[in-house]
C-alpha positions as CSV (number, residue, x, y, z in Angstrom):
1,M,-49.8,40.3,-21.6
2,N,-51.2,43.3,-23.4
3,N,-49.6,46.7,-23.5
4,P,-51.1,48.7,-20.6
5,Y,-50.5,52.0,-22.5
6,L,-52.7,50.7,-25.4
7,I,-55.4,49.4,-23.0
8,L,-55.6,52.8,-21.2
9,R,-55.1,54.7,-24.4
10,V,-52.2,56.9,-23.1
11,P,-48.8,57.6,-24.5
12,P,-45.7,56.1,-22.8
13,E,-44.6,59.5,-21.6
14,A,-47.9,60.1,-19.8
15,G,-47.8,61.3,-16.2
16,D,-49.6,60.0,-13.1
17,A,-52.6,62.4,-13.5
18,E,-53.1,61.5,-17.2
19,I,-52.9,57.8,-16.5
20,R,-55.4,58.1,-13.6
21,R,-57.8,60.1,-15.7
22,A,-57.6,57.5,-18.5
23,Y,-58.2,54.7,-15.9
24,L,-61.3,56.5,-14.5
25,D,-62.6,57.1,-18.1
26,G,-62.1,53.4,-18.8
27,V,-64.0,52.4,-15.6
28,R,-66.8,54.7,-16.6
29,E,-66.9,53.3,-20.1
30,F,-66.6,49.6,-18.9
31,P,-68.1,49.3,-15.4
32,P,-67.5,46.0,-13.6
33,E,-71.3,45.2,-13.6
34,H,-71.7,45.4,-17.3
35,A,-68.2,44.5,-18.8
36,P,-66.2,42.5,-16.2
37,E,-63.5,41.3,-18.6
38,Q,-62.8,44.8,-19.9
39,F,-62.9,46.2,-16.4
40,Q,-60.3,43.6,-15.2
41,A,-58.0,44.4,-18.2
42,I,-58.2,48.2,-17.4
43,A,-57.6,47.5,-13.7
44,R,-54.5,45.3,-14.4
45,A,-53.2,47.9,-16.9
46,Y,-53.6,50.7,-14.3
47,E,-51.8,48.7,-11.6
48,L,-48.8,48.2,-14.0
49,I,-48.3,51.9,-14.8
50,R,-50.1,53.8,-12.0
51,D,-47.1,55.8,-10.8
52,E,-43.4,56.2,-11.5
53,P,-42.1,53.2,-9.4
54,A,-44.7,51.0,-11.0
55,R,-43.8,52.2,-14.5
56,M,-40.1,51.5,-13.7
57,R,-40.9,48.0,-12.6
58,Y,-42.9,47.5,-15.8
59,Y,-40.0,48.8,-17.9
60,L,-37.4,46.7,-16.1
61,F,-39.2,43.4,-15.8
62,N,-41.7,43.2,-18.7
63,H,-40.3,40.8,-21.3
64,E,-42.4,42.3,-24.1
65,L,-40.3,45.5,-24.2
66,P,-37.1,45.6,-26.2
67,G,-34.0,44.8,-24.3
68,A,-32.3,41.5,-23.4
69,T,-31.7,42.3,-19.8
70,P,-33.2,44.7,-17.2
71,V,-30.1,46.8,-17.3
72,E,-30.4,47.2,-21.1
73,T,-34.1,48.1,-20.7
74,F,-33.2,50.6,-18.0
75,A,-30.5,52.2,-20.3
76,N,-33.1,52.4,-23.1
77,Y,-35.6,54.1,-20.7
78,C,-33.0,56.6,-19.6
79,A,-32.0,57.3,-23.1
80,A,-35.6,58.1,-24.0
81,A,-36.2,60.3,-21.0
82,P,-36.2,64.1,-21.8
83,V,-32.9,65.8,-21.2
84,P,-33.1,68.9,-19.1
85,K,-32.1,72.0,-21.0
86,P,-29.4,74.3,-19.6
87,L,-30.3,77.7,-18.1
88,P,-30.1,80.7,-20.4
89,F,-27.0,82.8,-20.0
90,D,-28.7,85.6,-18.0
91,E,-30.4,83.2,-15.6
92,M,-27.2,81.3,-15.1
93,K,-25.3,84.6,-14.4
94,A,-28.0,85.6,-11.8
95,F,-27.9,82.2,-10.2
96,L,-24.1,82.3,-9.9
97,R,-24.2,85.8,-8.4
98,A,-26.8,84.6,-5.9
99,C,-24.6,81.7,-5.0
100,S,-21.5,83.8,-4.5
101,T,-23.2,86.2,-2.1
102,T,-24.2,83.5,0.4
Protein backbone atom coordinates (compact mmCIF):
# COMPACT_ATOMS: atom_id res chain seq x y z
CA MET A 1 0.00 0.00 0.00
CA ASN A 2 1.31 3.40 -0.93
CA ASN A 3 1.36 6.34 1.44
CA PRO A 4 -1.88 8.31 0.87
CA TYR A 5 -0.19 11.56 1.90
CA LEU A 6 2.35 11.15 -0.90
CA ILE A 7 -0.32 10.21 -3.43
CA LEU A 8 -2.41 13.29 -2.60
CA ARG A 9 0.70 15.45 -2.10
CA VAL A 10 -0.32 16.77 1.31
CA PRO A 11 1.64 16.89 4.59
CA PRO A 12 0.60 14.53 7.42
CA GLU A 13 -0.67 17.49 9.46
CA ALA A 14 -3.06 18.59 6.67
CA GLY A 15 -6.66 19.24 7.64
CA ASP A 16 -9.89 18.02 6.06
CA ALA A 17 -10.21 21.00 3.69
CA GLU A 18 -6.64 20.74 2.42
CA ILE A 19 -6.98 16.99 1.84
CA ARG A 20 -10.28 17.46 0.00
CA ARG A 21 -8.75 20.20 -2.16
CA ALA A 22 -5.80 17.92 -3.02
CA TYR A 23 -8.22 15.10 -3.87
CA LEU A 24 -10.25 17.32 -6.20
CA ASP A 25 -7.05 18.61 -7.85
CA GLY A 26 -5.94 15.01 -8.39
CA VAL A 27 -9.30 14.07 -9.91
CA ARG A 28 -9.05 17.05 -12.26
CA GLU A 29 -5.50 16.05 -13.22
CA PHE A 30 -6.31 12.32 -13.61
CA PRO A 31 -10.00 11.91 -14.57
CA PRO A 32 -11.30 8.33 -14.53
CA GLU A 33 -11.96 8.35 -18.28
CA HIS A 34 -8.33 9.13 -19.18
CA ALA A 35 -6.27 7.69 -16.30
CA PRO A 36 -8.29 5.02 -14.44
CA GLU A 37 -5.33 3.59 -12.48
CA GLN A 38 -4.20 6.96 -11.14
CA PHE A 39 -7.80 7.92 -10.38
CA GLN A 40 -8.30 4.73 -8.37
CA ALA A 41 -5.10 5.36 -6.42
CA ILE A 42 -6.22 8.91 -5.64
CA ALA A 43 -9.69 7.73 -4.59
CA ARG A 44 -8.23 5.02 -2.30
CA ALA A 45 -5.82 7.52 -0.74
CA TYR A 46 -8.64 9.98 -0.11
CA GLU A 47 -10.80 7.31 1.54
CA LEU A 48 -7.95 6.47 3.93
CA ILE A 49 -7.39 10.04 5.19
CA ARG A 50 -10.53 12.03 4.26
CA ASP A 51 -11.42 13.07 7.84
CA GLU A 52 -10.11 12.79 11.39
CA PRO A 53 -11.69 9.37 12.20
CA ALA A 54 -10.38 7.94 8.92
CA ARG A 55 -6.90 9.33 9.61
CA MET A 56 -6.98 7.83 13.12
CA ARG A 57 -7.91 4.42 11.67
CA TYR A 58 -5.06 4.81 9.18
CA TYR A 59 -2.58 5.68 11.93
CA LEU A 60 -3.75 2.85 14.18
CA PHE A 61 -4.07 -0.01 11.73
CA ASN A 62 -1.68 0.73 8.87
CA HIS A 63 1.29 -1.59 9.31
CA GLU A 64 3.63 0.62 7.24
CA LEU A 65 3.75 3.23 9.96
CA PRO A 66 6.27 2.94 12.77
CA GLY A 67 4.98 1.26 15.88
CA ALA A 68 4.72 -2.39 16.80
CA THR A 69 1.16 -2.16 18.13
CA PRO A 70 -1.84 0.11 17.60
CA VAL A 71 -1.33 1.48 21.12
CA GLU A 72 2.28 2.41 20.35
CA THR A 73 1.23 4.01 17.06
CA PHE A 74 -1.48 5.98 18.87
CA ALA A 75 1.05 7.14 21.47
CA ASN A 76 3.37 8.29 18.66
CA TYR A 77 0.45 10.13 17.02
CA CYS A 78 -0.42 11.88 20.30
CA ALA A 79 3.20 12.82 20.89
CA ALA A 80 3.39 14.42 17.43
CA ALA A 81 0.15 16.38 17.86
CA PRO A 82 0.54 20.08 18.55
CA VAL A 83 0.44 20.97 22.23
CA PRO A 84 -1.95 23.79 23.14
CA LYS A 85 -0.18 26.83 24.52
CA PRO A 86 -1.21 28.30 27.87
CA LEU A 87 -3.13 31.54 27.98
CA PRO A 88 -1.12 34.71 28.48
CA PHE A 89 -1.20 36.04 32.05
CA ASP A 90 -3.62 38.90 31.35
CA GLU A 91 -6.09 36.66 29.52
CA MET A 92 -5.89 34.06 32.30
CA LYS A 93 -6.54 36.75 34.91
CA ALA A 94 -9.56 38.03 32.98
CA PHE A 95 -10.84 34.47 32.54
CA LEU A 96 -10.53 33.69 36.26
CA ARG A 97 -12.27 36.95 37.18
CA ALA A 98 -15.11 36.08 34.80
CA CYS A 99 -15.41 32.62 36.38
CA SER A 100 -15.52 34.00 39.90
CA THR A 101 -18.38 36.40 39.15
CA THR A 102 -20.73 33.70 37.90
